[in-house]
Residue frames relative to the residue before (quaternion, step in Angstrom):
aa qw qx qy qz dx dy dz
X 1.0000 0.0000 0.0000 0.0000 0.00 0.00 0.00
X 0.3973 -0.7225 0.5166 0.2307 3.59 -0.93 0.87
X 0.5718 -0.5682 0.4490 0.3855 3.58 -1.16 0.48
X 0.7316 -0.4676 0.2994 0.3957 3.57 -1.31 0.10
X 0.4306 0.7159 -0.4672 0.2896 3.62 1.18 -0.20
X 0.8424 0.2127 -0.1613 0.4681 3.54 -0.95 0.94
X 0.7489 0.2899 -0.2070 0.5588 3.59 1.20 0.16
X 0.5182 -0.6104 0.4859 0.3503 3.55 -1.23 0.36
X 0.6223 -0.5260 0.3992 0.4203 3.61 -1.15 0.34
X 0.6228 0.5448 -0.3434 0.4442 3.60 1.01 -0.76
X 0.6859 0.4719 -0.2865 0.4741 3.58 0.89 -0.91
X 0.5995 0.5582 -0.3549 0.4505 3.58 1.05 -0.74
X 0.6751 0.4896 -0.2958 0.4658 3.60 0.84 -0.98
X 0.6654 0.4974 -0.3102 0.4622 3.60 0.85 -0.93
X 0.6830 0.4823 -0.2872 0.4674 3.60 0.88 -0.94
X 0.6234 0.5647 -0.3351 0.4244 3.57 0.97 -0.91
X 0.7652 0.3857 -0.2184 0.4670 3.58 0.61 -1.12
X 0.6086 0.5360 -0.3581 0.4626 3.60 1.06 -0.64
X 0.6751 0.4813 -0.2888 0.4789 3.60 0.91 -0.91
X 0.6151 0.5520 -0.3451 0.4448 3.58 1.00 -0.82
X 0.6753 0.4843 -0.2995 0.4687 3.59 0.83 -0.96
X 0.6564 0.5059 -0.3196 0.4594 3.60 0.89 -0.86
X 0.7376 0.4423 -0.2373 0.4516 3.58 0.80 -1.03
X 0.7891 0.3603 -0.1714 0.4670 3.56 0.74 -1.07
X 0.7546 0.3987 -0.2158 0.4744 3.58 0.85 -0.94
X 0.7938 0.3235 -0.1661 0.4875 3.60 0.81 -0.94
X 0.5620 0.5637 -0.4028 0.4518 3.58 1.22 0.30
X 0.4278 -0.6889 0.5180 0.2721 3.56 -1.16 0.52
X 0.5147 0.6634 -0.4043 0.3627 3.58 1.29 -0.07
X 0.6790 -0.4597 0.3806 0.4276 3.56 -1.32 0.33
X 0.4017 -0.7572 0.4557 0.2400 3.62 -0.57 1.09
X 0.5398 0.6638 -0.3988 0.3301 3.64 1.11 -0.51
X 0.7323 0.3999 -0.2561 0.4881 3.61 0.59 -1.05
X 0.6190 0.5410 -0.3481 0.4506 3.58 1.09 -0.64
X 0.6685 0.4996 -0.2971 0.4640 3.58 0.91 -0.91
X 0.6104 0.5737 -0.3500 0.4192 3.59 1.11 -0.64
X 0.5558 0.5841 -0.3939 0.4413 3.59 1.23 -0.24
X 0.7607 0.3961 -0.1643 0.4873 3.55 1.16 -0.69
X 0.7923 0.2274 -0.0916 0.5588 3.57 1.09 -0.73
X 0.4949 -0.6372 0.5042 0.3080 3.55 -1.08 0.77
X 0.6326 -0.5600 0.3661 0.3902 3.63 -1.10 0.56
X 0.7329 0.3953 -0.2271 0.5050 3.60 1.11 -0.64
X 0.1695 0.8327 -0.5088 0.1377 3.59 1.20 0.56
X 0.0121 -0.7259 0.6873 0.0234 3.50 -1.20 0.75
X 0.0043 -0.7876 0.6153 -0.0323 3.54 -0.69 1.12
X 0.0939 -0.7719 0.6282 0.0273 3.52 -0.82 1.05
X 0.0109 0.7989 -0.5976 0.0678 3.56 -0.53 1.23
X 0.8349 -0.1146 0.0243 0.5377 3.53 -0.59 1.21
X 0.7557 -0.4114 0.1943 0.4710 3.56 0.98 0.92
X 0.6373 0.5021 -0.3357 0.4785 3.60 1.24 -0.18
X 0.2476 -0.7947 0.5430 0.1107 3.56 -0.71 1.12
X 0.0553 -0.7840 0.6184 0.0025 3.54 -0.95 1.00
X 0.2355 -0.7145 0.6371 0.1676 3.53 -1.15 0.72
X 0.7872 -0.2979 0.2148 0.4953 3.59 -1.25 -0.24
X 0.6784 0.4899 -0.3003 0.4579 3.62 0.84 -0.93
X 0.6379 0.5237 -0.3208 0.4647 3.57 1.06 -0.73
X 0.6406 0.5123 -0.3194 0.4745 3.56 1.03 -0.77
X 0.6505 0.5087 -0.3164 0.4668 3.58 1.00 -0.80
X 0.6225 0.5251 -0.3373 0.4722 3.60 1.03 -0.74
X 0.6425 0.5103 -0.3160 0.4764 3.57 1.01 -0.82
X 0.6324 0.5291 -0.3273 0.4615 3.61 0.99 -0.81
X 0.6495 0.5131 -0.3216 0.4599 3.59 0.97 -0.80
X 0.6280 0.5175 -0.3272 0.4804 3.58 1.05 -0.73
X 0.6566 0.5035 -0.3137 0.4659 3.58 0.94 -0.85
X 0.5942 0.5757 -0.3652 0.4269 3.60 1.03 -0.72
X 0.7008 0.4670 -0.2632 0.4706 3.57 1.03 -0.78
X 0.8182 0.3426 -0.1166 0.4467 3.56 1.00 -0.82
X 0.6888 0.5008 -0.2903 0.4365 3.62 1.05 -0.65
X 0.2760 -0.7470 0.5815 0.1662 3.57 -0.81 1.00
X 0.7480 -0.2605 0.1892 0.5804 3.56 0.82 -1.02
X 0.0348 -0.7822 0.6212 0.0338 3.52 -1.31 0.29
X 0.1079 -0.7556 0.6364 0.1111 3.50 -1.35 0.22
X 0.3359 -0.7438 0.5559 0.1578 3.51 -1.23 0.63
X 0.1332 -0.7718 0.6208 0.0339 3.54 -0.74 1.15
X 0.1473 -0.8113 0.5635 0.0512 3.58 -0.28 1.28
X 0.2663 -0.7928 0.5358 0.1159 3.55 -0.63 1.19
X 0.7730 -0.1600 0.1196 0.6022 3.57 1.05 -0.77
X 0.0277 0.7830 -0.6205 0.0340 3.53 -1.20 0.61
X 0.1036 -0.7617 0.6380 0.0449 3.51 -1.23 0.67
X 0.0231 -0.7886 0.6143 0.0104 3.54 -1.11 0.69
X 0.1779 0.7593 -0.6125 0.1289 3.55 -1.09 0.81
X 0.8806 -0.0012 -0.0008 0.4739 3.52 -1.09 0.85
X 0.7580 -0.4142 0.2142 0.4561 3.58 0.77 1.03
X 0.6463 0.4607 -0.3303 0.5108 3.56 1.21 0.34
X 0.0743 -0.7847 0.6145 0.0340 3.53 -1.20 0.58
X 0.0625 -0.7581 0.6486 0.0269 3.54 -1.13 0.77
X 0.0648 0.8093 -0.5791 0.0738 3.56 -0.96 0.83
X 0.1647 -0.7137 0.6667 0.1378 3.48 -1.35 0.46
X 0.1457 0.7954 -0.5700 0.1459 3.54 -0.66 1.12
X 0.3285 -0.7092 0.5852 0.2162 3.52 -1.35 0.28
X 0.2347 -0.7289 0.6282 0.1377 3.53 -1.03 0.90
X 0.1183 -0.7569 0.6408 0.0491 3.56 -0.80 1.07
X 0.0625 0.8381 -0.5327 0.0994 3.60 -0.48 1.15
X 0.1846 -0.7239 0.6519 0.1301 3.48 -1.34 0.57
X 0.1910 -0.7810 0.5899 0.0751 3.51 -0.83 1.07
X 0.6665 -0.5028 0.3601 0.4163 3.59 -1.25 0.33
X 0.7800 0.1658 -0.0862 0.5972 3.58 1.06 -0.75
X 0.7645 0.3535 -0.2734 0.4646 3.54 -1.06 0.75
X 0.6455 -0.5363 0.3830 0.3861 3.53 -1.31 0.20
X 0.6369 -0.4751 0.4234 0.4352 3.55 -1.32 0.17
X 0.1670 -0.7881 0.5877 0.0748 3.56 -1.13 0.68
X 0.1498 -0.7460 0.6397 0.1082 3.52 -1.31 0.44
X 0.0455 -0.7896 0.6119 -0.0042 3.57 -0.92 1.00
X 0.2825 -0.7291 0.6009 0.1658 3.53 -0.91 0.97
X 0.0999 -0.8052 0.5846 0.0050 3.57 -0.86 1.01
X 0.1360 -0.7258 0.6697 0.0791 3.53 -1.11 0.88
X 0.0261 -0.8398 0.5386 -0.0633 3.57 -0.39 1.28
X 0.0611 -0.7498 0.6584 0.0241 3.52 -1.15 0.83
X 0.0622 0.8468 -0.5209 0.0879 3.57 -0.60 1.08
X 0.3051 -0.6912 0.6244 0.1982 3.48 -1.41 0.37
X 0.2148 -0.7977 0.5577 0.0808 3.56 -0.84 1.07
X 0.4408 -0.6226 0.5658 0.3129 3.54 -1.25 0.52
X 0.6739 -0.4804 0.3473 0.4409 3.64 -1.20 0.21
X 0.6639 0.4981 -0.3014 0.4693 3.61 1.19 -0.51
X 0.5725 -0.6150 0.3748 0.3919 3.59 1.25 -0.17
X 0.4872 0.6244 -0.4638 0.3969 3.60 1.20 0.38
X 0.4798 -0.6516 0.4977 0.3124 3.57 -1.15 0.57
X 0.1993 -0.7802 0.5859 0.0912 3.56 -0.94 0.97
X 0.7850 0.0096 0.0254 0.6189 3.57 1.02 -0.80
X 0.0018 0.7956 -0.6036 0.0514 3.55 -0.90 0.99
X 0.0441 -0.7447 0.6649 0.0383 3.52 -1.07 0.83
X 0.0117 -0.8130 0.5800 -0.0500 3.55 -0.78 1.09
X 0.1059 -0.7201 0.6805 0.0846 3.48 -1.23 0.69
X 0.0108 0.8208 -0.5699 0.0360 3.56 -0.85 0.89
X 0.0829 -0.7654 0.6339 0.0745 3.49 -1.34 0.29
X 0.4572 -0.6473 0.5356 0.2918 3.52 -1.15 0.69
X 0.3389 -0.7443 0.5405 0.1973 3.55 -0.85 0.96
X 0.6158 -0.5507 0.4006 0.3964 3.59 -1.15 0.50
X 0.6682 -0.5220 0.3528 0.3957 3.57 -1.17 0.56
X 0.5943 0.5787 -0.3715 0.4170 3.62 1.11 -0.55
X 0.6227 0.5442 -0.3415 0.4466 3.63 1.20 -0.36
X 0.5992 0.5380 -0.3597 0.4713 3.57 1.26 -0.30
X 0.3854 -0.7441 0.5014 0.2152 3.55 -0.69 1.10
X 0.5975 -0.6059 0.3882 0.3538 3.60 -1.00 0.82
X 0.6357 0.5414 -0.3555 0.4200 3.63 0.95 -0.71
X 0.5928 0.5534 -0.3720 0.4516 3.60 1.16 -0.43
X 0.6566 0.5251 -0.3107 0.4434 3.58 0.97 -0.78
X 0.7244 0.4893 -0.2462 0.4186 3.57 0.99 -0.86
X 0.5290 0.6563 -0.4184 0.3383 3.63 1.11 -0.37
C-alpha cells in the first residue's frame, strides 16, 4: 500500500480496505503474505475492546473468506497527519447467511512510512436495518 501522498485521506481509507478485502478475503492465496501488504508485522488492532495481533487478523480473514459475499466502504470523513489517520466510515456487507448489514466504524490508526497500519483502535456499531440500502438485499 502506498503512503498518503497524492490522495485524500478519505480515498486512502476506501482504497486500503477495499483492496484488503479483494486481496486477502476474496483471493484463494495464503492470506499471510497478502495481509502483510496492509499491516505491519507487529500490528495491534483493538476493535470494540477486543485486541487482535497479526495471527488474530489472519483468523478473522479466514472467517470472512467463508462467510462474506461482498462489501463496500463508504468513507464519511478522514484526517491524516504525521503518520496517523482517523476516519469514520460505514461498511455495507452481504454475508452468505442472513440479511445485508451496515456497520459504522470510528477508526484511529498509526501508519508505517510505507502506508501499512501498525496500530488501530476502532469503535463500531451496527446500524438499523433502515440504513441498509435495498439494492444490497437483492444481490
